[in-house]
N, C-alpha and C positions, 0 to 999 in steps of 0.2 A: 831511111827510117820511115819519115814522111810516104816515100812511095810503098814500104811496106803495107803503111797505115791505110792508103789508100786502093793498095787489090787487098782487100780481107775476104777469106774465103765466104762462098755460099754456105757452107752450114754455119761459122761464127755471123755472121747476119741474121740468119734463122733464128739464132739463139737471143740478138739483140732485140727482133723485132718482138719473142715471144715475151720479150722481158718487158721494152714499151707498152705493148698490148696489157700489163699492170696499172698502167701509170692513170690518173684521174684524166676523164673524158678532154676536157678541156688541155690540158698539159699533153696530152698524147699526139693535139691536134697540131699543135703549136708548131713543129719540125714539119722541116718536110721529107715524105718518109727517106729519099734515096741518101739522107746527111746521115743516116743511122751505120751506114759503113765508116766513119770517120771514127766510131767510137768504141773502145772494146768494150765488150758482154759485161763485163766485171763491174766496168763502171756505170754502165747505164740499169745493170742490177741494182747499184748501188742506190738511188735517187735520182727522179727527173730535176730535182733541184741543181744538183753536183752538175750532171749530164748536162744543162742548158750552161751554166757557168763553165764548163769548161769546154761548149759550142762558140760563147762570146770570145774567149780564147782563141780559137783556132779562126776565127771569122777575122782576125785580125792581122793575119798573115796575109801578104798580098799573094802570094802563087797558089795560094789556096781558094782565091775567089770561085776558080770554075774548075771542078775536080769532076773527071768524068769518067763512069767504069764502062768496060768494052764489053762484057759478056757472063751473062748467067742464066744458065739454062736457055741458052736459045734467045732471052729477052733484055735489053738493052738498059740498063739505068744510068740516067743523069741526076749530077747532084746541081742543082740551083740556090747554094746557099750563099747568099749577100749581107753584107753587116744590118740594114735594114733589118732582112726579115732576122735578124742574130736581136736588135735589141726592140721589134716588134714582141719578140717569144718573152724578152725578159721585163720589158713593160705589165704584157697581160701576166706575167707569174709577180711581179709585183702587188699589182691589184688584188691578186687571187689569195697572195699571203696576208695581205691587208685586210683582207674579206676573212677569213678562216681566223686572224687573229682577234678579229670584231667580235665573230661568232663566240668564239672562247671566254673574249674579255664579258661579253652580254650576257652566257651561261655559266660564268664566274660570280659574274653580279646577280641574276636570278638566283642562282645556287646558294650565295650569300645572303638575299634578303627572305627566300624561303626559309633559310634555316630561323633566321631573326622572326621570321612569322610564326613559327614554328614555338618557339623558344617561349616568343609573347603570350601567345596561344596557350599552351602547357602553364604557364605559371597564371594565367589570368585564372584559367580552371582550378589552378591547385588554390588561389585564394575565393574562388567559388565554393569550393570544395568544404569549406572551414565557414565560407559566409553564411549567419542563418538567415539574413534579410534576403540573398538571393535566394535562397530557398526557397524561403516563407511567398515572395512575390512569385515563383514559379510553382509553387502551389496552387495561389489564387488563380494564375493561368489555365490550369490543368480542372477549376472548379473545385477544388477539394479546400473546404471549408475549416482548416487545420491552421496551427501555426507551433512551429518547433519549438521544445522549451515546456510548454504549456497544454499539451495534448498527445495523450497516448495513439497508441495504433500507427505512428508513423514511420515504424523500421523500414515496411517495404515503400513506403513512398521516397524512404531516404535511399534506398537499395536502385530504385530505376536514377532518383538522382543524380548517386555518385558514378552508376554504369553509365552513364551517357557524358556525362560531361568530358571525358579523354578524345572521343569521337566525337562530339561536339567541337570540342576546340583544333582537332585535325581538320575538319570542315573547315572551317572560319582560318585557318594557314594555306588551305588549298583550295582558294576560291575558285580560281581559275577556273581548274576542273574539272570544278563541280558546281558550275551553274544549277544544271536542272536538279540537284538536291537540294540547294538552296535555296532556289525557286518555292518547293515544297514548303518550306518553315519560314516566309516569308523574306526571305535576302536573296545578297544578290553579291558578288565579286566584290563591288565596289562598296558596301556597307559593312562587309566583314572585314574589307582591308582596316575602314575608317575604326571599325570600334578595336580591333589592333591599335591602329595607328592614335587614338586617343589614352587607349592605355597607357601608349610607350609617353605619353607628354606626362606621367604621371611620374616620371623617373623613372622609364623602365626602359629606356633606349639605350643604357652601357650597362652591364652586368646586371643584366633583368632575375637570374636566378639568384644572385648574393643578395641582392634587396628584396626579391619576392619573400626568400625564408625566412630576413630579419624582419618585415612586415610580418607573416606568420607568427614567427615567435614574439613579436612585441602583441600581438592582438590577443594571444592566449595566455601570456603572462597581463595583461590588461586585464582579461575577463577573471583570472586568479586572483587577482590584486581589488575588484571591485568585488569579489566574491569574499575575499580577504575581510577588507572595509566592511561590509555588511555584519561580516560577523562580528567583526572588532566592536562596532557600532552596539549591536544585541548585548554584547559583555559586556561592553561599558555602559547600557541603561540599564543590565539586572545586575552590574555590579554595585552601581547607584543604588539598586534596590535595595540587594543585601549588608551594605555599608549601613539602610538606614535601618533595616532589619535590626544587623546586630547592635548597632544603637539602641534600639528599644529592647532588646532582649537583655542588655549590658544592665537598661536602665531598670528593668525588671529584676534581673538579678538584684541589685542593690536593694530591692525594695525588701525582697525574699530575705534578704541579710537581714536586713534593720529586722524586720520583721522575726526574724529567727531569735537574732539577739534581744529582741526587747521579751521573747517570749523567756528565755533561757534565766536573764535575770529579771524578771517576774519569778518566776523558780526557783532562783537565786534567794529572792527574799520573801518566798516564803517560807522557805529553808530555813531562814535565820531565824525568821517569827517563830516557826515551831523549836525550834531549839533552844530560843529564847522560854519560850514558852514549857519548855522542860524542865528549864532552869528553876522558874519560878515555881511549877509545882513539884520535883523534886520534895523539895521539903515537909509537902503536905502527904504527899506518896508515904515516905518515910515513918511518919507519925500514924498513920491509919494502919496499920498495919503488914504482917509480911506477906498475906497472899493477895490481898489486893494488890499493895506494890507490885508484887512481882505480873500479877495480871497486864494492870496498868503500864508496867515499860514494857513489854511485850509487845503491847498496843502502837506505844511511843516508836518501838523500835523498829517495827514496822511500817509506822507512816514515814518515821524518817528514811530507812530504806528506799521507800517506793518514792519519796522527792529525789534521792540521792542519784536512782537511776534514772529519773527523767530529766534530769539536769545532766547527765553523763552522756544518757541517748543526746540529748540536743546539742552538747558541744563536741561528741561525733559524726553528729549527722552530717553527710558528705554532699545531701541531695542537690544543694544548693550550688556546689561548687561541681559536682555531676549533671547538670541540668542537659537534659536531651536536646533542651530547643537549642540553649545556649551553642552549647559546642555545636550542634548544626550550623547555624548560624555562621557562628566562626569560622568551622569547615569550608563553608559556601564560598566566603567573603575570600578568603584565603587561596584556595584551589579557582575562583576568576581570577582575583590580581594576580596567579600566577600566567593564566590562559591569557591574560590582556598584554601580559609584558612578551610572552613569546610569539603572540603575532603581531605585533608592531615588531620584534624584533624579526619577525619573517620578512613584515613589508620593508624593514629597512634596507634588508640584503639583496631586493629587487634591483638588476642594474639592466636597463633599457639596451636594446641593439640599435635604435634607431631614436630621434628625440620625439617629443611628443606632437611638435610642429609639423616632421616631415610623417609623421603617422596619420596623424589628419587632413594632410593634405593629398595623400593616398586613399584613403578610407572615402574621402568626398568624389575624387575623382574615380574609385571603383560604382561606386553607388550613382552617378552618375551613366555606368556603361550597365549599368544590371538592369533599369525598365527596356534597355534595348533588346538587352539577350533575353531575358526573361521570355518573353511571348513566344520567338523563335525557338526556345529551349524546349520549354512545355511542348510544342508540335513537336517536337524532334524527338523528345522522351514516346509520345505517342506513336509514332510512326517508329519507332525501333522495337518499341517491348510489345508483342504482337498479346501481351497477356496484361496488356495494362487494365484494357476496360473490362478484361473480366474480374480482374482487385478488385476496379471499381465495384462492380457487380456484389462480389463476396462485401464487400466492404458495408455496402448498405445493408446488410441484416446482423449487421453488429452495431448498428445506431438507435442507440437507447433515447436517446435526448428527450422526446417526445412519451414519456409510456402513457398516458393518458389517452394518445388515441388507438390502445389496445384494446382499447372497451368501445368501441362505438355503440354500442346500445345505451350504453348509459352516459351516451352527451346526448342520447335525442333530448331527453327534457333536462329543464335546468331544475337541480338540485339543492335544495335549502341543507346548509351545516351546520348543525350549533357545535360551540363548542364549550364544554364545562370544563373550566380552567381553576385548578386551586391543587391545595395540598393537602397530603391524608386525614381522615376526618373533617371532611368539612363539608359532608352531602353530595359532594357532586354525581357519583355514578347513585344513588337514591332516587334523585330528581330525574336521572335520564331515564332508570326503570322504568320511576311512575309515570311515564307519556309512553314507552314501550308496552304496558297493561294495558296504555286505554287502547291503542291501534287494533285494526281488523288484524291487519299478517303482521309479524315483525321478526327481529332477529335481533339476537345478540352474542356478538364475537368478543371472547376471552381471553386474557394472556395466558392463563393455566384451566388445566382442567378441571380442578377444584372449584373456580367462580364459575365455569360453564354449569358445574352438576348443581353446584348449591342455589345459582338463580333458574335452573330446570325445575329444581326442587320448591322453590320459592313461586314460580309461574305455576306448578304443576298446583302445589296450594290451594292455588285462588281460583281452579277450575280453569284453567286455562289449558288447553291440550296444546303440547310441547313438545318438539323432537330433541334429543340429546343426541349429539355426535364430537366422538373425539378421533383421534387416532386409534385408539383400542376399544374405544367401545361408541356401540349404536342402540339407542332406543327409538325406534320409531312409532309413532302413538296414530292411530287409523283416524282424520279429517282433521290433523293437527293446524293450528292456526299461525304460533309461532315457533322456533326453531332457536338453541341455545348449542353454541360450538366452540370449541377453539379457533382462533383467527386465523389459522393459517389453513382451517374447512369452510370459511365464508363463501356458500353461494352468489354466484354471481351471473346464472342465469335464470333468476325469478324475478320477478317483481314482489316489492314488500311495502308498508307503507311508513314504517322505522324501521331504523337498524341504528342499534347503540355498536359503539366498539371500544371497547374499556382499555385503558391505561397506552394513552396514545404518540405517546412520547418513545414508547419500544420500537415505534418506525426508524428509527436510527441507531438501532442494535445492529451488532456489525454481524451476530449469526441468523435471527429472525425478523429483523426489520422489515425485510421486503411483504412478508404476508400484512403487517398494517399498509403499507404503502397498495399494496393491492386491494386490499378489501374497504381502502379508502378512494382509490380513484374505481375501483371497478363496478362497486354495489347499484343495484340499480331499486331505489330507493327514493320516495318525494321527501325525504326529510330523514337527515342522520346526525345521531347525535354523537360526537365523540370526548372521552372523556380523559382527564390525565393532566399533568403537570403545566404550569405557565411555561413551562422551556421551550415547550412544542406550538406555540399562540403563532409564532411569525414562518414557520414551515407548513403548516396546516394553512394557514392562510395564503402562502406561495402557493399551495396546489388545487385551492379551490379555486384563483383566479385562474389558476392555468387549465381548469377542466370547463371555467366559464360559470359557475354556480354561485350562489348567494352563502354570505358568510356570516353568521351571529356568533358574538361571543357574551359569556355566561362567566362573572369570577364568582369566587368564593374564598372563605376565609376559614381558617379553623374554628371547631366551636371552642376551644380554649386552646391558651397559650402551653408553650412547651418552654417549660424552664432547665436552663444548665444547673446541677448544683454549684455551689460555688468549692467545694474540696471532692480530692477523686476519695473513690474507694476505701484504698490503702492507705497507708503513712507515707510509704515509700514502694519504689518498682519490684523490691525482695523481699519487700512482707511477706510473710506466709501467713497461713488461715483469717485470710480478710473475709473471705464470703462467712464468713461466721457472725456477719451482721447486717444477714438480708432479710429481708420481711417477707412477706405475701402479697402476691401480684408484682415481683423483681422478676427481670426478663435478664439475665447474661449472654452478654452477646460475642462467642467464639468464632473460629472458622476452622479447624482442622474436628476431626470426631473424635480423636484422641483427649484434645482439649477438652469437648464438649464433655465428655465422660466423667474426665479427670476433678472437674468442677461440679459435674452433679454428685460424685462420690463425696470432694469433701464439705459439701453442702449439707445432703443428707447424714454423717458423718458428725459434724457439730451442730446440727439444728435440729429441732423436730418436724424439718419440710422433708415434703416427697416434691423431688422436680420429674418433667416433664421432659422428654428433648425433641427438636428437631432442628433438622438438617438436609441439605440438596438428596442424598442418598436415598435417605428414606423415600417409599411409594407414597401417591398423594393421599392413599387410604389410611396410612397409619400417620402421616404429619395430621391430615384430618382428626384423626380421631388422639392424638397427644393433644390438638389446639383444644377441641371439645371437655379432657378431663382436665385443662389447665383456665376454662373460663366456667365450670361448675364449681361451684364454692364449696357443694358437699361433697368434692369428689377426694377429696383427702393430700391433692398435689397443688400445694401453692403458688411453687417457681417452678420458672422456665429457663432451661440452658438451651440455646439453640445458634444457628447459625447467620446469617443473612439472607437464610431462605423466607424467614419471617418479615423482607421487606415488603411482598405481593403478596396477595391470593390470598392470605387469614385476617379473618375478624379477632383480633385477641385481646381477652382484658387487661391490660398491661398498666402496672403504675409507673414505673421505672426502669430504664433502660439503661445496663449498666456495660460499657464496653469491653472485655477481657484482654482487648489489643487492637491498635490502629493498622497494624497491618495483617496483608491476610499473602497467601499464596496462587495466582489466578492460573496457574499450572504449566505457565511458562519460566515465571520470576516472581520476586517480592515486593509486592505493591503496598503501598498506603493510601488506604482509603479515602478517595475522593469527597468532597463536601455534597455532590450528589447521591453518593451512598451512604454515606453519614446523616444524610437530612433523610433519606429515606431511612434506613432503619430507628433511628431516634423517633419518626414519625408515628411510630406505632405506640409512642407509649399515650396514655388519655383519650379515653375513647367514650363519646357519648354513647348516655342511655347504659353504663355500666359504672361500677363499685368506684372507677377510677376515671374521671371525666376530665381531672389535669393530668398533664403527664411532665417528667422529669425525666433526667438522663444525665449521666456521669459516666467517669472512667474507673478502671483497678489502677491502673497506673498514675501518678502524677503528674509524672513528664507527658503523658500526650492530653492532658486538660487544655493545655494551650492551641492542641491541634483541634479539640470538640468546640473550642467558643472558637477558633477564627472558622469553621467549616458551617458550622450553624448559622454566622452571621454573615455568610459571603452568599449574595444571590446565586442562584444556577444562570450557567451562559444559557443564553436561545441554544435550538438546535438549528443547524444551518442543512444536513442531508438528511436524504430519506433513503432506505436501501433497496435496491433492484435485485430479483433474478430474470433473466431471460423465459420469455414462455419457452415451452416444448417444440411449438412452432417455427420460433426462433433458430430452436437447435437443429429443427432436421432440416429446413434450409438449409441452413449456413453450410451443415456437413453436406447437402448434395452440391453445393457450389463449389464447396472444397478440395472435394474431390474431381469436380471437372479442372480447377485451376490446376489442383499439383497433378492427379497425372489419375489411370483410373484404378489406380490401387485402395482398396478397400481402405479407409483411415476410423480407427479405434474412439470411442466417445472420450475417451481420456485426454486422446489430441485433440480431438474438435473441439472442448470446454476448456482447453489450454491457451487454443489458439483464438477462440473466442475473448475470453479475457485480456490477451493482447492485443486485441483489435477493437477492442468495444469502445461505443465514442459514448463518454457519458458527460454532462455539462451540468451546471449549475448548483440543483438541488440534490442530486443522484448518485449513488457507487453503489458497485456489485457486492451483495451478499454472499458469504460461504464460500468461498471462491475455493479455499485452499478443502476444508472438508470434501465436498461436491468432485473436486478433482481427484481425492485421495480413492473415495468410494470409487468412481469411475474406471478409474484405474484396477481398482479388485475386480472389474467387472469385464476387462478389455477379454478373456476367454471365455465367458458366458453367451451361449447362443441367442442372445435375443434382439431385441431391435432397440437403435438409439432410444425412441419415445421410452421403452418399457426403463430401458438403462436408467434413463434420466428421472424419473418416475421414481424408483429408487433410491439415486441417491439423496432426494428429500426424508428419507426414512431418521428415526431417531435412534440411528445406529452411536454408539461410543467408538471415533474412531481410533482411543489408544489406548483400548480394551480386546483384547485379543478375542476372547472369549466372545465377546461382541459379535467381532466379524465373523467369525467361525459360525455362529447362527443364521448368518445373513447368505455365506456362501453356500452354507448346506441347503438352505430353502430355496433360493434361485439356481443351482445347480439340478437341484431336484426336478422341480415347477418345470425350466427351459429342456428336460430330459425328458416330459411325461409319466414324470412319476410323482407318488404322493408326498408331501415333505412331512414330516411326522415331529414329535418332540424329540429330543436326544436325553438320553440318558442322566448327562450334566446337568440338566436344566430341571433334574427332582429337589425340591428341597430336604434338609436337614436340618434338625435343631441346633439352635446355638450352643457352643459351649464355649466360644472365646469369641474377644469382640470381633476375632479373623473369623469365625465364622458366621457372625451377625453381619458383617459386610458382603461375606459370600452370599448370603442371604440376600442382601439387596440386589446384590448382582445379578442371582439368579430373575429373583423379578423384573429385572431389568430387560434379560433375555427374553421372559416368558414376554414382555410383551410389547420387545419388539416383533416376536415370531404373531401377535394376532394382529400387529400393524403390516406387516407384510400378505397375513392371511386376508385384512380389509382390501389390499390393494390387489393382490395377486390369491384370487379364491382356489381354494386346492380341495377342505375334505372338512365338514362339517364338523365330523367326532372331533378332529386335533383341536377344532376350537373350542368343545365341550372342555375336553382332554386340558388345556393352556389357561383355559377361564379358573377351571379345578383348582390345579395346583399353585395359580397364582392368587387363590384367597389361602389355601394352604401355606405359602411362602408368606402372606401378610400375618396371619395368626400367629406363625413361626417368628418373626416379627416383633412382635408385639409381646411374645411372649419373653424373647431375651431382652427385652427393652425395660419391664415389669422384674426383670428378674437381674439386671446389671448390674447390681452387687453382688453377687454372686460370681462372675466374671472377672477373672484375673485383668490386671491392666498394671503396667509401671510406668510411669508419666509424668511428670514435674512440668504444669503448664507454667510456672515462671520462668523456669532454667532455659525453657525452650523460648519462650516470648524475647529474652534478652538476647538469646541467640539470633534469633530472625531479627532482631535490630539491628544488633551487631554486623548479620551480614547484607542487610537493605543498605547500611553508611558502606561497605564497601565496596557493594558493588555498583553504589553511583559515584563513588569518588575512582573507581580503575576506569569509568565510563567518561569521565568528565562532565556527569549531569551538577547542575548549579540549582535546582529549584525543589 
């Protein structure tokens, strides 16, 4: 057998050599070449280690110490395989195997370490993604002066941050293989490992994923608990206030009940005296004769019946038990109690995944890591996102934090701003206008066209050449020195000696406030007089300091006191015919057109007086004419029925303001009048140099008296913010950069404005006006072939976004103008005489459409003939409206203002209860 093994054929030897040639280099040379003849090829092909073991076995056989093969293709092969050679091969094999095992162990260890680092890095980045402090510190490193949770326009920055965290975590975990990348952001492999190890020391060495998940859940729960506790604290304070209010209302109700009971007792006593008197008189009446007896008995019976009815009315009077203020206070207190209990229960159900101490320890550890990572993370974000710098450029054009710098010419000289602060009927505007008349060149900026026209006529009457400019009308006088306009048309390109800005408190108006802010910051005048309520003193002073101007304050008081009457106009909320007691000089304030005309009709049917009406939808000229008739003692119109449109812009000789209701629909929902609106309207009563210098105010509904008294006692809160709108240059530059940032695709104006609103940076004293209105109108214009600046100018038009007819007028005009055609008057804009109150409303709508058409003609002039036609139709519409008001009693109307007011109050209470309001 051994001889056969020693004489392997040449063919098998070749096969064995081929098999050995596939072994590793160090093992292939560890055996003598001739020894391959000893082993079968199938053994050699198995593995080098099995072959060497077999060689060791064979070497222990004595007669195999020397084996020689004679011939093989003429070549002689000898075997010199000794035990020493075999042991050397085995030793080399053992060393190699040990080395391979060590390499495997090292690879496994490194793989485990890399896996551990990867997990640590992933969980650290997960915590960073939910940690606002890390985000805010990274923003500071990026020179972005904003903070998450307090500033808007951070969505894109947050996206940059979140998109980079995962890659940054991979970079930290594989630091050894990314030395160059780490060096670019100020790190190296050692510092990357140090960051992860520091994170692991916070308890993340073992089971990092589970602990990180618990920590993040705990952080979310703690934030939720903090918000709930804050809400709970506010609710508790409000609850205490409402309980106190309920106590006050309960005491007031008890007093009212006592008064009602006392009054009823007095009536009963009076009735008893009358009955006693009748008993005493009856014998005398019987003796006086039949006729006189019957007549006197009838009189006595009438008096007794009247007295009995009064007692019955007092006994059945449930106005005390149904007192609105008491019921509301009770409902609010009950609602708040339920909400406080629900919140306390919700907080008590929170179960923490880890202890507070563990959470605090982990948080402190993470916050030690944040300063080490934030600078490198900021550099990584900048390097990773090529469009980051372009976004920063884009954001620069949405910075609205310094609007005073938009008017560099106005900053060249130090201006003197004098604030005339006071309530209505205090003479503040009169004194400012007196200074305007003395100036060589001046400008008056009015909140309404009526006031601009009134001042224009006043200045012209005194021989001062004055221009009148409003959105719909322009009267330019040659060699004029003065200008009277609405505040939106304030001129900031010319220098003036004196400028008067009226009703400055309007700078906080959500819709028009930007016009007052622009006028105050931008007009070029040595002397600026602003008139308005004392609530605007702080904000005007702040804007003055921002501009570096001088501020001076003049405060005024009413010429006469405004008295709140002790009783309401009606005895109960449902009493009808209460307006039969109106007197000349009275003004009834209602908040819907149907209410106004129903009250007007009731007064004219129950009294000898005729009524004027004023409400917001009426054209300014019609309102002015109605005010003139009411003020004229010889016109035959002694009563005024109006909406809150009388609160500004009209000088009226009112003796007494009667609020028909304290609730109105603001276009979206029902609201209760706040103290500012109540004071503005009530302040119209009593006017110096009029037949009624002393003013009074009251309500129709006795349940509204408490709110009226509260509003009149309450001081108006100081205004904190002024409205802004970006300039056309802002929008143009932003649109250009937005297209460069996104793509070459053209971006429509409504998309630009929406993105601008999202990114706009506003701080401190400013807010954006008309966001929704401008976005709606710009969306209408998306298919119009006009420049963004032209579209933006049209967005400032006086269009009614909720009126389809107004929208059609606007779109018809701009479509024809942009296509080179002449915009004309549409047939639907021709007025027709009013035969009903609906027709009267249609006439007001036609007037608004014609004014919009004239406004567009001023902005985008096309044809003077169409302007003349529009003016003619406008005047005809005004005449038809006046005729409709004059003949209002002939128009059909079915409306009960009392039941309407009850429904409004009930709906308001239900809405507040459903929405969880408590104030």
